LUMKOL-646938 format. One line per field, with one value per residue (C-alpha): x, y, z; chain; residue number from 1; residue in three letters. Coordinates in nm, 4 decimals, padded with zeros to 6 digits. Layout:
REM LUMKOL-646938
x <- X, ...
y <- Y, ...
z <- Z, ...
c <- A, ...
k <- NUM, ...
r <- ALA, ...
***
This chain:
REM LUMKOL-646938
x <- -00.9105, -01.0288, -01.0003, -00.6223, -00.5669, -00.6398, -00.4904, -00.1493, -00.1902, -00.2470, 00.0628, 00.2499, 00.1490, 00.2654, 00.6485, 00.6469, 00.5533, 00.7988, 01.0963, 01.0075, 01.0218, 01.3599, 01.4997, 01.4152, 01.5587, 01.8648, 01.8631, 01.8170, 02.0921, 02.3805, 02.1915, 02.1304, 02.5350, 02.5188, 02.5118, 02.1795, 02.0022, 01.9424, 01.8411, 01.6926, 01.4807, 01.2860, 01.2813, 00.9872, 00.9833, 00.7914, 00.6958, 00.3751, 00.2018, -00.1558, -00.4408, -00.4357, -00.6538, -00.5935, -00.4239, -00.4307, -00.6038, -00.9037, -00.9304, -00.5347, -00.4131, -00.0517, 00.1112, -00.1908, -00.0248, 00.0033, 00.2110, 00.4551, 00.7228, 00.6161, 00.7493, 00.5234, 00.6915, 01.0249, 01.0295, 01.3144, 01.2895, 01.4377, 01.4744, 01.6077, 01.6577, 01.7494, 01.7337, 01.3581, 01.2323, 01.2066, 01.1057, 01.0440, 00.9504, 00.9112, 00.8527, 00.7887, 00.6548, 00.5208, 00.1534, 00.1100, 00.1338, -00.0615, -00.3203, -00.3770, -00.3353, -00.5124, -00.8079, -00.5610, -00.4752, -00.1842, 00.0948, 00.0325, 00.0020, 00.3892, 00.3918, 00.4497, 00.4593, 00.5685, 00.5402, 00.6812, 00.7281, 00.7930, 00.9523, 00.9656, 01.0988, 00.9018, 00.6313, 00.5954, 00.3453, 00.3341, 00.1276, 00.0991, 00.0741, 00.1448, 00.1747, -00.0877, -00.0814, -00.3241, -00.2100, 00.1567, 00.2189, 00.3079, 00.3536, 00.7143, 00.7698, 01.1007, 00.9981, 00.7357, 00.7483, 00.5846, 00.6735, 00.3167, 00.0792, -00.2101, -00.5947, -00.5557, -00.3675, -00.4927, -00.8546, -00.7474, -00.6375, -00.2799, -00.2054, -00.3706, -00.3132, -00.4224, -00.1926, -00.0361, 00.0471, 00.2866, 00.3901, 00.6366, 00.4833, 00.7296, 01.0084, 00.7434, 00.4303, 00.3903, 00.0764, -00.0164, -00.3195, -00.4251, -00.6551, -00.7467, -00.9931, -01.1081, -01.0566, -00.8038, -00.7697, -00.5243, -00.7505, -00.8953, -01.3021, -01.4783, -01.5652, -01.6166, -01.2793, -01.1999, -01.0258, -00.7661, -00.5784, -00.2575, -00.1335, 00.1848, 00.3708, 00.7071, 00.8702, 01.1790, 01.0204, 00.6462, 00.5189, 00.1541, -00.0211, -00.4186, -00.5630, -00.8692, -01.0595, -01.3795, -01.5172, -01.6249, -01.5656, -01.8386, -01.7307, -01.5393, -01.7921, -02.1270, -02.3266, -02.6882, -02.7339, -02.8661, -02.5702, -02.3449, -02.4776, -02.4986, -02.0789, -01.9604, -01.7274, -01.6029, -01.3213, -01.0469, -00.7513, -00.5143, -00.1469, 00.0968, 00.4250, 00.6590, 01.0168, 01.1780, 01.5148, 01.5148, 01.1019, 00.9284, 00.5129, 00.2809, -00.1000, -00.3834, -00.7042, -00.9859, -01.3509, -01.5515, -01.8687, -02.0769, -02.4343, -02.4884, -02.7745, -02.9805, -03.0263, -03.0761, -02.8541, -02.4670, -02.2919, -01.9725, -01.7011, -01.3728, -01.0774, -00.7947, -00.4274, -00.1289, 00.2124, 00.5188, 00.9036, 01.2033, 01.5512, 01.7731, 02.0918, 02.1335, 02.0686, 01.7853, 01.4683, 01.1319, 00.7799, 00.4300, 00.0837, -00.3186, -00.5646, -00.9610, -01.1978, -01.5454, -01.7600, -02.1198, -02.2616, -01.9817, -01.9140, -01.5177, -01.4885, -01.7340, -01.5095, -01.6695, -01.9308, -01.8897, -01.5548, -01.2607, -00.8920, -00.5085, -00.2400, 00.0839, 00.4797, 00.7856, 01.1306, 01.3670, 01.7378, 01.9550, 02.2146, 02.4951, 02.3687, 02.1072, 01.9697, 01.6478, 01.5340, 01.2736, 00.9492, 00.6313, 00.3005, 00.0216, -00.3457, -00.6797, -00.9788, -01.3545, -01.6860, -01.6427, -01.2553, -00.9842, -00.6602, -00.3074, -00.0552, 00.3458, 00.5437, 00.9174, 01.0858, 01.3068, 01.4036, 01.6353, 01.6593, 01.9527
y <- 02.4310, 02.0796, 02.0331, 02.2064, 01.9803, 01.6589, 01.7720, 01.8166, 01.4858, 01.3016, 01.4690, 01.3917, 01.0124, 01.0448, 01.2036, 00.8972, 00.6340, 00.7563, 00.7770, 00.4166, 00.2884, 00.4651, 00.3046, -00.0360, 00.0036, 00.1034, -00.1544, -00.4219, -00.2514, -00.4871, -00.8245, -00.7582, -00.7634, -01.1245, -01.3662, -01.5017, -01.1546, -00.9062, -00.5530, -00.3031, 00.0062, 00.2730, 00.6676, 00.8590, 01.2048, 01.4623, 01.8164, 01.9110, 02.2368, 02.2871, 02.5310, 02.8111, 02.6696, 02.3056, 02.1429, 01.7677, 01.5405, 01.4068, 01.1128, 01.0120, 00.7846, 00.8316, 01.1795, 01.3635, 01.6778, 01.9910, 02.2586, 02.1509, 01.8563, 01.5281, 01.2079, 00.9671, 00.6198, 00.5400, 00.1649, -00.0707, -00.4532, -00.6726, -01.0700, -01.3840, -01.6704, -02.0141, -02.3578, -02.3492, -02.0706, -01.7264, -01.4195, -01.0797, -00.7811, -00.4140, -00.1591, 00.1803, 00.5296, 00.8175, 00.9578, 00.6588, 00.4477, 00.7579, 00.7496, 00.3917, 00.2007, 00.4605, 00.2097, -00.0943, -00.1024, 00.0857, -00.2064, -00.2428, 00.0662, 00.0647, -00.2595, -00.2641, -00.5759, -00.8936, -01.2943, -01.6299, -01.8462, -02.2107, -02.3246, -02.6799, -02.7090, -02.4918, -02.4298, -02.1843, -02.1302, -01.8148, -01.6324, -01.2955, -00.9490, -00.8846, -00.5943, -00.5789, -00.8684, -00.6468, -00.3982, -00.3882, -00.0677, -00.0688, 00.1702, 00.1568, 00.4539, 00.3813, 00.0434, 00.2427, 00.3409, 00.6411, 00.7918, 00.8975, 00.5672, 00.5623, 00.5715, 00.2019, 00.1370, 00.3738, 00.1825, -00.2045, -00.3400, -00.1596, -00.5065, -00.8441, -01.0721, -01.3977, -01.7475, -01.7281, -02.0561, -01.9283, -02.2055, -02.2351, -02.4326, -02.3863, -02.1491, -01.8756, -01.9491, -01.9102, -01.8560, -01.7286, -01.8157, -01.5903, -01.6818, -01.3591, -01.1656, -00.9201, -00.6990, -00.4698, -00.5739, -00.6737, -00.8259, -01.1147, -01.0004, -01.3610, -01.2197, -01.4666, -01.5494, -01.4005, -01.5344, -01.4134, -01.5730, -01.4195, -01.5877, -01.4429, -01.5305, -01.4160, -01.3762, -01.2267, -00.9116, -00.9367, -01.0012, -01.0766, -01.0662, -01.1731, -01.1079, -01.1924, -01.1465, -01.3233, -01.1871, -00.9911, -00.6330, -00.5511, -00.3595, -00.5271, -00.6807, -00.8587, -00.8130, -00.8464, -01.0853, -00.8366, -00.6194, -00.9443, -01.0660, -00.7067, -00.6616, -00.9595, -00.8262, -00.9830, -00.8092, -00.9307, -00.7419, -00.7853, -00.5868, -00.6403, -00.4817, -00.4894, -00.3623, -00.2705, -00.1043, 00.2021, 00.1882, 00.0092, -00.0060, -00.0597, -00.1154, -00.1798, -00.2681, -00.3952, -00.4394, -00.4958, -00.5882, -00.5842, -00.5342, -00.2292, -00.1415, -00.4101, -00.3463, -00.6632, -00.5526, -00.5662, -00.2290, -00.1963, 00.0179, -00.0429, 00.1648, 00.1510, 00.3231, 00.3258, 00.4000, 00.4449, 00.5401, 00.6200, 00.5914, 00.8702, 00.7120, 00.4864, 00.7366, 00.9497, 00.8848, 01.0370, 00.8757, 00.9694, 00.8315, 00.8387, 00.6852, 00.7148, 00.5533, 00.5193, 00.4575, 00.5724, 00.4414, 00.5702, 00.2161, 00.2635, 00.6607, 00.9132, 01.2431, 01.3253, 01.1709, 01.0106, 00.9229, 01.0845, 01.0257, 01.1918, 01.2436, 01.3199, 01.3517, 01.3921, 01.2714, 01.0860, 01.1091, 00.8721, 01.0213, 00.7856, 00.4057, 00.4748, 00.8431, 00.9506, 01.3062, 01.3710, 01.5480, 01.5228, 01.7248, 01.5534, 01.7024, 01.5056, 01.6064, 01.5126, 01.6352, 01.8527, 01.8638, 02.0431, 02.0097, 02.0682, 01.9253, 01.9481, 01.6853, 01.7019, 01.3985, 01.2910, 00.8833, 00.6252, 00.2916, 00.1046
z <- 02.6667, 02.6958, 02.3349, 02.3234, 02.5757, 02.4212, 02.0959, 02.2931, 02.4502, 02.1334, 01.9817, 02.2850, 02.2418, 01.8684, 01.9587, 02.2281, 01.9809, 01.7359, 01.9976, 02.0949, 01.7692, 01.6766, 02.0466, 01.8963, 01.5666, 01.7741, 02.0064, 01.7298, 01.4753, 01.6431, 01.5911, 01.2538, 01.1736, 01.2299, 00.9164, 01.0065, 01.0064, 00.7533, 00.7528, 00.4796, 00.5145, 00.3298, 00.3722, 00.1744, 00.2368, 00.0151, 00.0068, -00.2189, -00.3046, -00.4575, -00.4159, -00.1830, 00.1513, 00.0854, 00.3707, 00.2564, 00.0085, 00.1510, -00.1132, -00.0471, 00.2363, 00.0952, 00.0099, 00.0854, 00.3314, 00.1450, 00.2251, 00.4489, 00.4323, 00.5480, 00.6054, 00.4209, 00.5701, 00.7135, 00.7644, 00.8629, 00.7574, 00.9782, 00.8848, 01.0619, 00.8610, 00.9907, 00.8007, 00.7015, 00.9073, 00.8546, 01.0762, 00.9172, 01.1470, 00.9980, 01.2051, 01.0663, 01.1409, 00.9337, 00.8128, 00.6217, 00.9323, 01.1691, 00.8818, 00.8109, 01.1148, 01.3513, 01.4291, 01.5275, 01.8803, 02.0253, 01.9834, 01.6308, 01.4982, 01.4280, 01.2773, 00.8955, 00.8303, 01.0616, 01.0069, 01.0609, 00.7549, 00.7073, 00.4006, 00.2495, -00.1149, -00.3596, -00.0888, 00.2007, 00.4715, 00.6626, 00.9399, 01.0371, 00.9011, 00.5054, 00.2937, 00.0262, -00.2539, -00.4712, -00.7817, -00.8370, -00.6121, -00.2269, 00.0234, -00.0035, -00.3011, -00.3845, -00.5496, -00.7799, -01.1355, -01.0218, -00.6583, -00.5507, -00.5481, -00.8181, -00.6895, -00.7654, -00.4867, -00.2437, -00.2826, -00.2391, 00.1143, 00.2159, 00.4329, 00.5144, 00.8341, 00.8611, 00.7018, 00.3134, 00.1354, -00.1494, -00.4192, -00.6755, -00.9493, -01.2312, -01.3180, -01.4858, -01.2650, -00.9003, -00.6687, -00.3316, -00.1435, 00.1603, 00.4389, 00.6377, 00.8859, 00.6253, 00.3608, 00.6013, 00.9705, 01.2006, 01.5088, 01.4879, 01.5929, 01.5140, 01.1715, 00.8708, 00.7025, 00.3674, 00.0585, -00.1579, -00.4466, -00.6094, -00.9769, -01.0997, -01.4507, -01.5087, -01.8408, -01.9923, -02.0574, -01.9084, -01.5658, -01.4991, -01.1667, -01.1193, -00.7753, -00.6015, -00.2974, -00.1731, 00.1913, 00.4653, 00.4950, 00.7502, 01.0709, 01.3663, 01.6326, 01.6387, 01.3286, 01.2307, 00.9899, 00.6949, 00.7611, 00.7255, 00.4385, 00.2427, 00.3186, 00.1493, -00.1358, -00.4697, -00.6199, -00.8642, -01.0202, -01.3002, -01.3713, -01.5787, -01.6785, -01.9962, -02.0363, -02.3762, -02.3759, -02.1553, -02.1737, -01.8609, -01.8771, -01.6068, -01.6133, -01.3582, -01.4047, -01.1475, -01.0604, -00.7146, -00.6516, -00.3224, -00.1650, 00.0585, 00.2818, 00.2327, -00.1352, -00.3487, -00.6553, -00.6422, -00.6170, -00.8783, -00.9145, -01.0337, -01.2147, -01.4737, -01.5256, -01.7441, -01.6471, -01.8340, -01.7632, -01.9662, -01.8463, -01.9858, -01.8322, -01.5417, -01.2608, -01.4208, -01.5373, -01.6299, -01.5859, -01.6715, -01.5458, -01.6684, -01.4441, -01.4037, -01.0892, -01.1292, -00.8643, -00.9549, -00.6323, -00.4104, -00.2693, -00.1444, -00.3310, -00.1862, -00.2761, -00.6337, -00.8439, -01.1891, -01.3047, -01.1130, -01.2067, -01.2606, -01.5301, -01.3913, -01.5150, -01.3646, -01.3032, -01.0700, -01.0233, -00.8311, -00.6114, -00.4997, -00.4114, -00.1639, -00.2098, -00.4676, -00.5376, -00.7897, -00.9015, -00.9965, -01.1417, -01.0978, -01.1880, -01.0231, -01.2314, -01.1561, -01.1799, -00.9203, -00.8491, -01.0126, -00.8419, -00.9206, -00.7266, -00.7568, -00.5655, -00.4617, -00.3051, -00.1063, -00.0956, -00.0003, -00.0214, 00.1838
c <- A, A, A, A, A, A, A, A, A, A, A, A, A, A, A, A, A, A, A, A, A, A, A, A, A, A, A, A, A, A, A, A, A, A, A, A, A, A, A, A, A, A, A, A, A, A, A, A, A, A, A, A, A, A, A, A, A, A, A, A, A, A, A, A, A, A, A, A, A, A, A, A, A, A, A, A, A, A, A, A, A, A, A, A, A, A, A, A, A, A, A, A, A, A, A, A, A, A, A, A, A, A, A, A, A, A, A, A, A, A, A, A, A, A, A, A, A, A, A, A, A, A, A, A, A, A, A, A, A, A, A, A, A, A, A, A, A, A, A, A, A, A, A, A, A, A, A, A, A, A, A, A, A, A, A, A, A, A, A, A, A, A, A, A, A, A, A, A, A, A, A, A, A, A, A, A, A, A, A, A, A, A, A, A, A, A, A, A, A, A, A, A, A, A, A, A, A, A, A, A, A, A, A, A, A, A, A, A, A, A, A, A, A, A, A, A, A, A, A, A, A, A, A, A, A, A, A, A, A, A, A, A, A, A, A, A, A, A, A, A, A, A, A, A, A, A, A, A, A, A, A, A, A, A, A, A, A, A, A, A, A, A, A, A, A, A, A, A, A, A, A, A, A, A, A, A, A, A, A, A, A, A, A, A, A, A, A, A, A, A, A, A, A, A, A, A, A, A, A, A, A, A, A, A, A, A, A, A, A, A, A, A, A, A, A, A, A, A, A, A, A, A, A, A, A, A, A, A, A, A, A, A, A, A, A, A, A, A, A, A, A, A, A, A, A, A, A, A, A, A
k <- 1, 2, 3, 4, 5, 6, 7, 8, 9, 10, 11, 12, 13, 14, 15, 16, 17, 18, 19, 20, 21, 22, 23, 24, 25, 26, 27, 28, 29, 30, 31, 32, 33, 34, 35, 36, 37, 38, 39, 40, 41, 42, 43, 44, 45, 46, 47, 48, 49, 50, 51, 52, 53, 54, 55, 56, 57, 58, 59, 60, 61, 62, 63, 64, 65, 66, 67, 68, 69, 70, 71, 72, 73, 74, 75, 76, 77, 78, 79, 80, 81, 82, 83, 84, 85, 86, 87, 88, 89, 90, 91, 92, 93, 94, 95, 96, 97, 98, 99, 100, 101, 102, 103, 104, 105, 106, 107, 108, 109, 110, 111, 112, 113, 114, 115, 116, 117, 118, 119, 120, 121, 122, 123, 124, 125, 126, 127, 128, 129, 130, 131, 132, 133, 134, 135, 136, 137, 138, 139, 140, 141, 142, 143, 144, 145, 146, 147, 148, 149, 150, 151, 152, 153, 154, 155, 156, 157, 158, 159, 160, 161, 162, 163, 164, 165, 166, 167, 168, 169, 170, 171, 172, 173, 174, 175, 176, 177, 178, 179, 180, 181, 182, 183, 184, 185, 186, 187, 188, 189, 190, 191, 192, 193, 194, 195, 196, 197, 198, 199, 200, 201, 202, 203, 204, 205, 206, 207, 208, 209, 210, 211, 212, 213, 214, 215, 216, 217, 218, 219, 220, 221, 222, 223, 224, 225, 226, 227, 228, 229, 230, 231, 232, 233, 234, 235, 236, 237, 238, 239, 240, 241, 242, 243, 244, 245, 246, 247, 248, 249, 250, 251, 252, 253, 254, 255, 256, 257, 258, 259, 260, 261, 262, 263, 264, 265, 266, 267, 268, 269, 270, 271, 272, 273, 274, 275, 276, 277, 278, 279, 280, 281, 282, 283, 284, 285, 286, 287, 288, 289, 290, 291, 292, 293, 294, 295, 296, 297, 298, 299, 300, 301, 302, 303, 304, 305, 306, 307, 308, 309, 310, 311, 312, 313, 314, 315, 316, 317, 318, 319, 320, 321, 322, 323, 324, 325, 326, 327, 328, 329, 330, 331, 332, 333, 334, 335, 336, 337, 338, 339, 340, 341, 342, 343, 344, 345, 346, 347, 348, 349, 350
r <- MET, GLY, MET, ALA, LYS, SER, THR, LEU, ASN, ASN, ASP, ARG, ASN, ILE, ILE, LEU, ASN, HIS, MET, ARG, CYS, PHE, TYR, LEU, PHE, ILE, LEU, LEU, LEU, PRO, PHE, SER, LEU, GLN, ALA, GLN, PHE, SER, ILE, ALA, GLY, THR, TYR, ASP, GLY, TYR, ALA, ALA, LEU, SER, LYS, LYS, GLY, MET, THR, HIS, LEU, PRO, PHE, MET, VAL, SER, HIS, ALA, LYS, LEU, GLY, ALA, TYR, ASP, ILE, ASN, LEU, LEU, GLU, ILE, GLU, LEU, ALA, TYR, SER, LYS, ASN, GLN, LEU, LYS, PHE, GLN, PHE, SER, PRO, ALA, ILE, GLY, SER, TYR, MET, GLN, ASN, ASN, TYR, ALA, ALA, GLU, ILE, PRO, TYR, ARG, ARG, LEU, MET, TYR, GLU, SER, TYR, LEU, GLN, TYR, GLU, ARG, GLY, LYS, SER, ALA, LEU, ALA, PHE, GLY, THR, PHE, SER, SER, PRO, TYR, THR, GLN, GLU, THR, PRO, ARG, ALA, VAL, ASP, GLN, LEU, SER, PRO, SER, ARG, SER, LEU, ALA, ALA, GLU, TYR, VAL, PRO, TYR, TYR, VAL, SER, GLY, LEU, ARG, TRP, SER, GLN, GLN, TRP, THR, THR, LYS, PHE, ARG, SER, GLN, LEU, PHE, LEU, THR, ASN, GLY, TRP, GLN, ARG, LEU, ALA, PHE, SER, GLY, VAL, ARG, PRO, SER, LEU, GLY, LEU, LEU, LEU, GLN, TRP, GLU, PHE, LYS, LYS, TRP, LYS, TRP, ASN, TRP, SER, HIS, PHE, TYR, GLY, ASP, VAL, SER, ALA, MET, GLY, LYS, LEU, SER, PRO, GLU, VAL, GLY, LEU, ASN, ARG, TRP, ARG, PHE, PHE, GLN, GLU, PHE, ASN, GLY, SER, PHE, GLN, TYR, ASN, ALA, TRP, THR, PHE, GLN, SER, CYS, ALA, TYR, ALA, GLY, ALA, GLN, LYS, ARG, ASN, GLY, ASP, ALA, GLN, LEU, LYS, TRP, TRP, GLY, GLN, ALA, ASN, LEU, GLN, ALA, SER, TYR, ALA, LEU, ASN, PRO, LYS, LEU, SER, THR, PHE, SER, ARG, ALA, GLU, VAL, PHE, TYR, ASP, PRO, GLU, GLN, VAL, VAL, PHE, ASN, HIS, ASP, ALA, GLY, ALA, PHE, GLY, SER, VAL, SER, VAL, GLY, TRP, MET, GLN, GLN, LEU, GLY, SER, VAL, LEU, GLN, VAL, GLY, GLN, GLU, PHE, ARG, TYR, PHE, ARG, GLY, LYS, HIS, SER, ASN, ILE, PRO, VAL, LEU, TYR, SER, PHE, LEU, ARG, LEU, LYS, PHE
***
């Protein structure tokens, strides 16, 4: 009975949080109609079917639920700009927020992104919480080549918190420098600051991104010297995209290294993927993806030993100006896992 009562209370709290978030959307909506405000948003709903008896994919955060319709992410982007200042506030709900922000303090569990930015010329300095600068994929599924997130995007920070300096050096090259409080952490707890760097090149048909992370990924709170030294992470990621007529190609590769549990040697992991999309017409497109994730020491991935990956194919249809529907068949394969999944998607971008 005690466990059932606790579960009921947790469900009630989740519902109340959702209601508060929607009330906030409604209250702020009239203000967005003024000229200095802007509003946008995304909705990502899906249903997934797989092996009998499985209720979720334990190695995924996004699009992990099986056998039921689920809202992965409902996010509203509210922005206010005046002169050289910009304030961005993006509340959100959905299973992505519940699963990924559960360790954060309550009032931040509905905060997808929030920052204050000062711009001067070709430079911008911002403070707050930002969506991840790593990989070309974000939790906003409507912006991705494939509607489900790749393993690459699931094993980098989903968000970072701290300072961001952006600089447009030329028409084709820009950079972003991050000073944050860890791999993925909103609350400042006295841990050592981490450094992130994103370099971006953009040409007529090509886009290249090279990102870096050097910093502390230890648990929050005071640490012993040994644990602190052994949780320093080195990470680099490189991704690019190429567009040719109706074809779009994307690829991402990265590698990370860190010491663990008092070991003297660095432990390595990495991944690579390739995605392609073909537009049959302006409203209908097909896509495919192949990927592999390798973490022999199980530093960040402990679901399966050895190489683990997936292949997927699917289609996406645009209905009107904001609605998208589609399906994706994805087959996960590893040494001990063979999991076919059929996704059906309902998505909005407004």
